[in-house]
N, C-alpha and C positions, 0 to 999 in steps of 0.2 A: 292128847297129850300133848300131839302137836302142837294143836291151835293155841299160838300164845299173840296176843299183843302185838302193833305193826310196829312201823317203826317213830308211829309217835309216842313213844311210851312216858306213863307219868315218871317224871324224874325224882320224886322220892323212891320210889322201885327202884332206879335205876342208882340211890346212889345207896339205898341199903344197900347194891348187889357187890358196887362197888367204892369202899367205901372212902380210897386213898385219895378218887377224882372229886376233891371240894371245891373246883368252879362248878362240874356240873351239880354237885350236888347242891350249890346256894340257890342253883335257874328255878324262873318260875315254870310253875309246873304246867302242865300239854304243851311246853313248847320245844321244837324238834333239836334235836341235837344238831350242831353246826359241823363243819368236817372237820376242824382241830379236834374236836371232842372225837371224836368218831378213831382220830387217828390217835386220840392218848387210850381208849379203852386197846387199839393195837398193841403200842407200845405194851400197855399193862399185861398182856394174854404172852407176849413172847419175849419181854422181858423179867417181867417182877420175879425174884429171888424164891418168893415165898411160892407156892402149890395153889394152896388156896384162895390166891388174888386175883392167880391166873383163872382159875377155876370159875370164879367169881363171874370173869369177864369175858369167859367162853358164853357162861349162859346168858347174859346178859347181850351179848354179838345175836347169839338165837329167838329173843326175845324181840330187838330189832328188825330181824328178818333183811337186815341190808345188802342185798347183793359186792358190796366190796368190801363184805365181809370176810368171803369166800376163800381168798386166797390167805389173810391170817390164820384163819384157822386150818386150811388145808397144811398149811406149814406144821401148827402147831400138833395137827394130828399124825405128823411122820415124825415129829423131831421131839415132841417133850416127854422130859423123863419119866414126869410120873403119866401112871396110868390110870388114874381116875382123870388126870385134864385132857388125856387124847380122850379119853370117854367124852367126856364132858363138848369137847371138839365135835368130838359125832353125832351130838345131840343138836348140837348148832346146827351144822349144817344142811341136818333134815328139815328142822325148821326154818331154816330157811328158801325151803321147799325151789333149790334151782336144781336144773339138771347139768349145770355145770359142777359141782360136787361130786357126780357117779363116780368120775374115775378113783379119787381117794379112799372113797368110803368103799369102793368094789375092793383096793388090796388090800383095805384096813379088814374088811369081812374076812379075806380068807388067808390073811398073814398074822393080825395083832391074835392079843391073850387076850381069852374068854372075856372079860368082862369089856372091852373095845369093840370085840368081836362083835359082840351081842348086839352092843348098840350102832355098831354101822348096818349092821344087817335088818335091824328095823328104821333105819336113815333111809337105807337104797330103798326097800320096800316102801315107803312111805312118800318118798317124792319118784319113784316107780308112777305106782300105784295110779297117777293122773296125769303121764305121762303121753302123748306128749304136749296134751292142753296149759301142764305149767312152761313149756316154755316163753317165754316173757317175749313180748311184740317188739321186744327193744333188745333182744338179745343179740350177741353178738358169734356167730357158729363158724366153728373150722372146718371146712368142708371135701371130705378125701372123696376123689375119684379111681384110682386105680380098681375100685371096684370092680367099672364096668368094662367093659368088652368084648371084644365082637368071636362071638361062641361056631360062630358058624362055618368061617374060610379057616385053613388050616394056618395058610399065614397073618391071620389077627389084623387083614387088610383096614376093617371099618375099627378096629380099636379107639385110635385115634382121634378120629371123627367125633365117635361117641362121645367122648370125653371134652374134645371142645364145642359142641354145640351147646353140652347143660353149661360145661362151663362161660359160652355165650352167655346166656340168659341168666346166671347165677352173678356174673358183673354185673349185670343191667338193676340188677333187683339192689344197688345202694352199696354199702361203705360198710353192712354187719355185715356181709359174707367175705372171711380167710379162704379160698379157692387153690393154697400156696402155703407155700414156704418162703415166712418171712426171712427177707435176707438181713446179717450182722451186718450192714457196711462201715467199715473203718473211718475214721472221718481225721486228717491229720497223724495215722499212727495208732489212736485210740477210739475204744470200739465206743460208740455215742452213747449217753445218756438216757436212758429213755426207762418211762415206767409202763411195767407190762404184768401188773400186775391189778391195777382197776378196774377192770373189764375183763369178766370172767367169760369164758370162750366154752363153749357146746359144740363137742366133738363128733360129729356126722361125717359116714359114710355111706355113699352109694353103691348100689352094688345092683348087677344084670347087666345091659348091654344090648345087641346083638344075636335074638333067639334063632331068628328063621330069616329067609331070604328066601323069594320065590321068582323065577325069571324064566325068561322064553326061554325053548329050549331049541336047543344048535344057531344061539345066540342070534335069533330073525326076530325083527321091530315085535313090541310090546310092553307088557304092564311089566315092572321090577315093584315085588313087594317088601319093605322089609318090618319085619316083628321086633320089637323094641320093647325090653321089661326093663323097670327100674324099681324098688327098693330101697330108703331110709332103714339104718340104723343107726341108735346110738352106740358111741366108742365107752367104755369095750365091754357093756354088758349086751350089747344083741338087741334093746328094746326097740321094736318097729315105729318108728316116727311114719311110716308110710308104707303100708302093706304092700304086696310086689302086686304091680298092674301091668297091662301090657297091652303096647297101641301098635298100628299098622303101617305107616305108611309107604306111599305110592309114587311112582315115576313112570314118565315113558324111557323106553329105552329104542333108539333108531335104530338096530342091526348091525352088523357087523362084523370080524373075524376079530380077533386077540391083536391087535399089535407089536408085533415081531421085533420093534424096538422096546430092551425094557425099560428106557426111560417113556417113553409115549404116554400118554392118560390112555387108563383102558376107558371109553367109554359106557363100558357096561359097569363098569363102577365108580364111573361116573354117577352113573343113575342110581345107583343102592345107597349112594351117598345121600345123595337128593332125600330120597326117600327116607330115611334113616332122619335124615336135617327136620321134615317135617312127623316125622313120627315124636322125635322129640318137643319138638314145637308143640304138638297135639299134650305132652303130657306132663309140661311144665305148669301148667295152672294148677297139677293136683300137687307138683310140689311146692310151690310156693304157698300156699293153703297151706300143708301139714306145715312149712315153716316160719310160716306168718310174716312173708317176706313184702 
């Protein structure tokens, strides 16, 4: 059902699906679509007054399997007045087979009318059947780090550090990773005109953090061990990109009492931070492999 021809779709087939696109119909067989012709399909999908034309455009985009089509198909899935068109958009998103479509398909599977709901459930199931194997090697990833915490200390002292250490590694992995909120900066009092739809984002949450700390008794000199857990899940469905994994990092503590000055660094905490950083360094190759960084 889902294994349809990829982006080099024969033009006579495309012309049959969308007869209103005469320039495409006149093209030579086996020649890939230009960006302009793809945009014409997007326009037809979102603007045609005829539901059959919008439905055919959705089917054509599903057969082309181009990630650029995820944004217009998702908008159509949420906004089109015709349930048959919305169902066609759900099918097309499943056919593209990209995890970035999961959020909107999940919403449709929970709230839509039966026809659209069924198609969205099938598309969602199909995409998740090969996750995380179907994360494209060039996909953009939106990473949420709030799920990482210090689950040992009452004051959660190491929370910001375990998040920071993972963030440092992520930022070194190239421009595919968005690990923070995008600032919508105004220029001369106006919002900049930025294209936001062409590059679909896969949303992932890091969960876990510091799960155990072993320190010398009575703050005597010795080895500090910090256990760090990491699990990566796909939003909003919770499919695992990386199953829970635990690594223990260690560092030496020179010993000594806790500083009386609250503003002074505690040497024991500093040793815990070093151990935490070492654990993150050992865990990150698994993260890199799972996300194809």
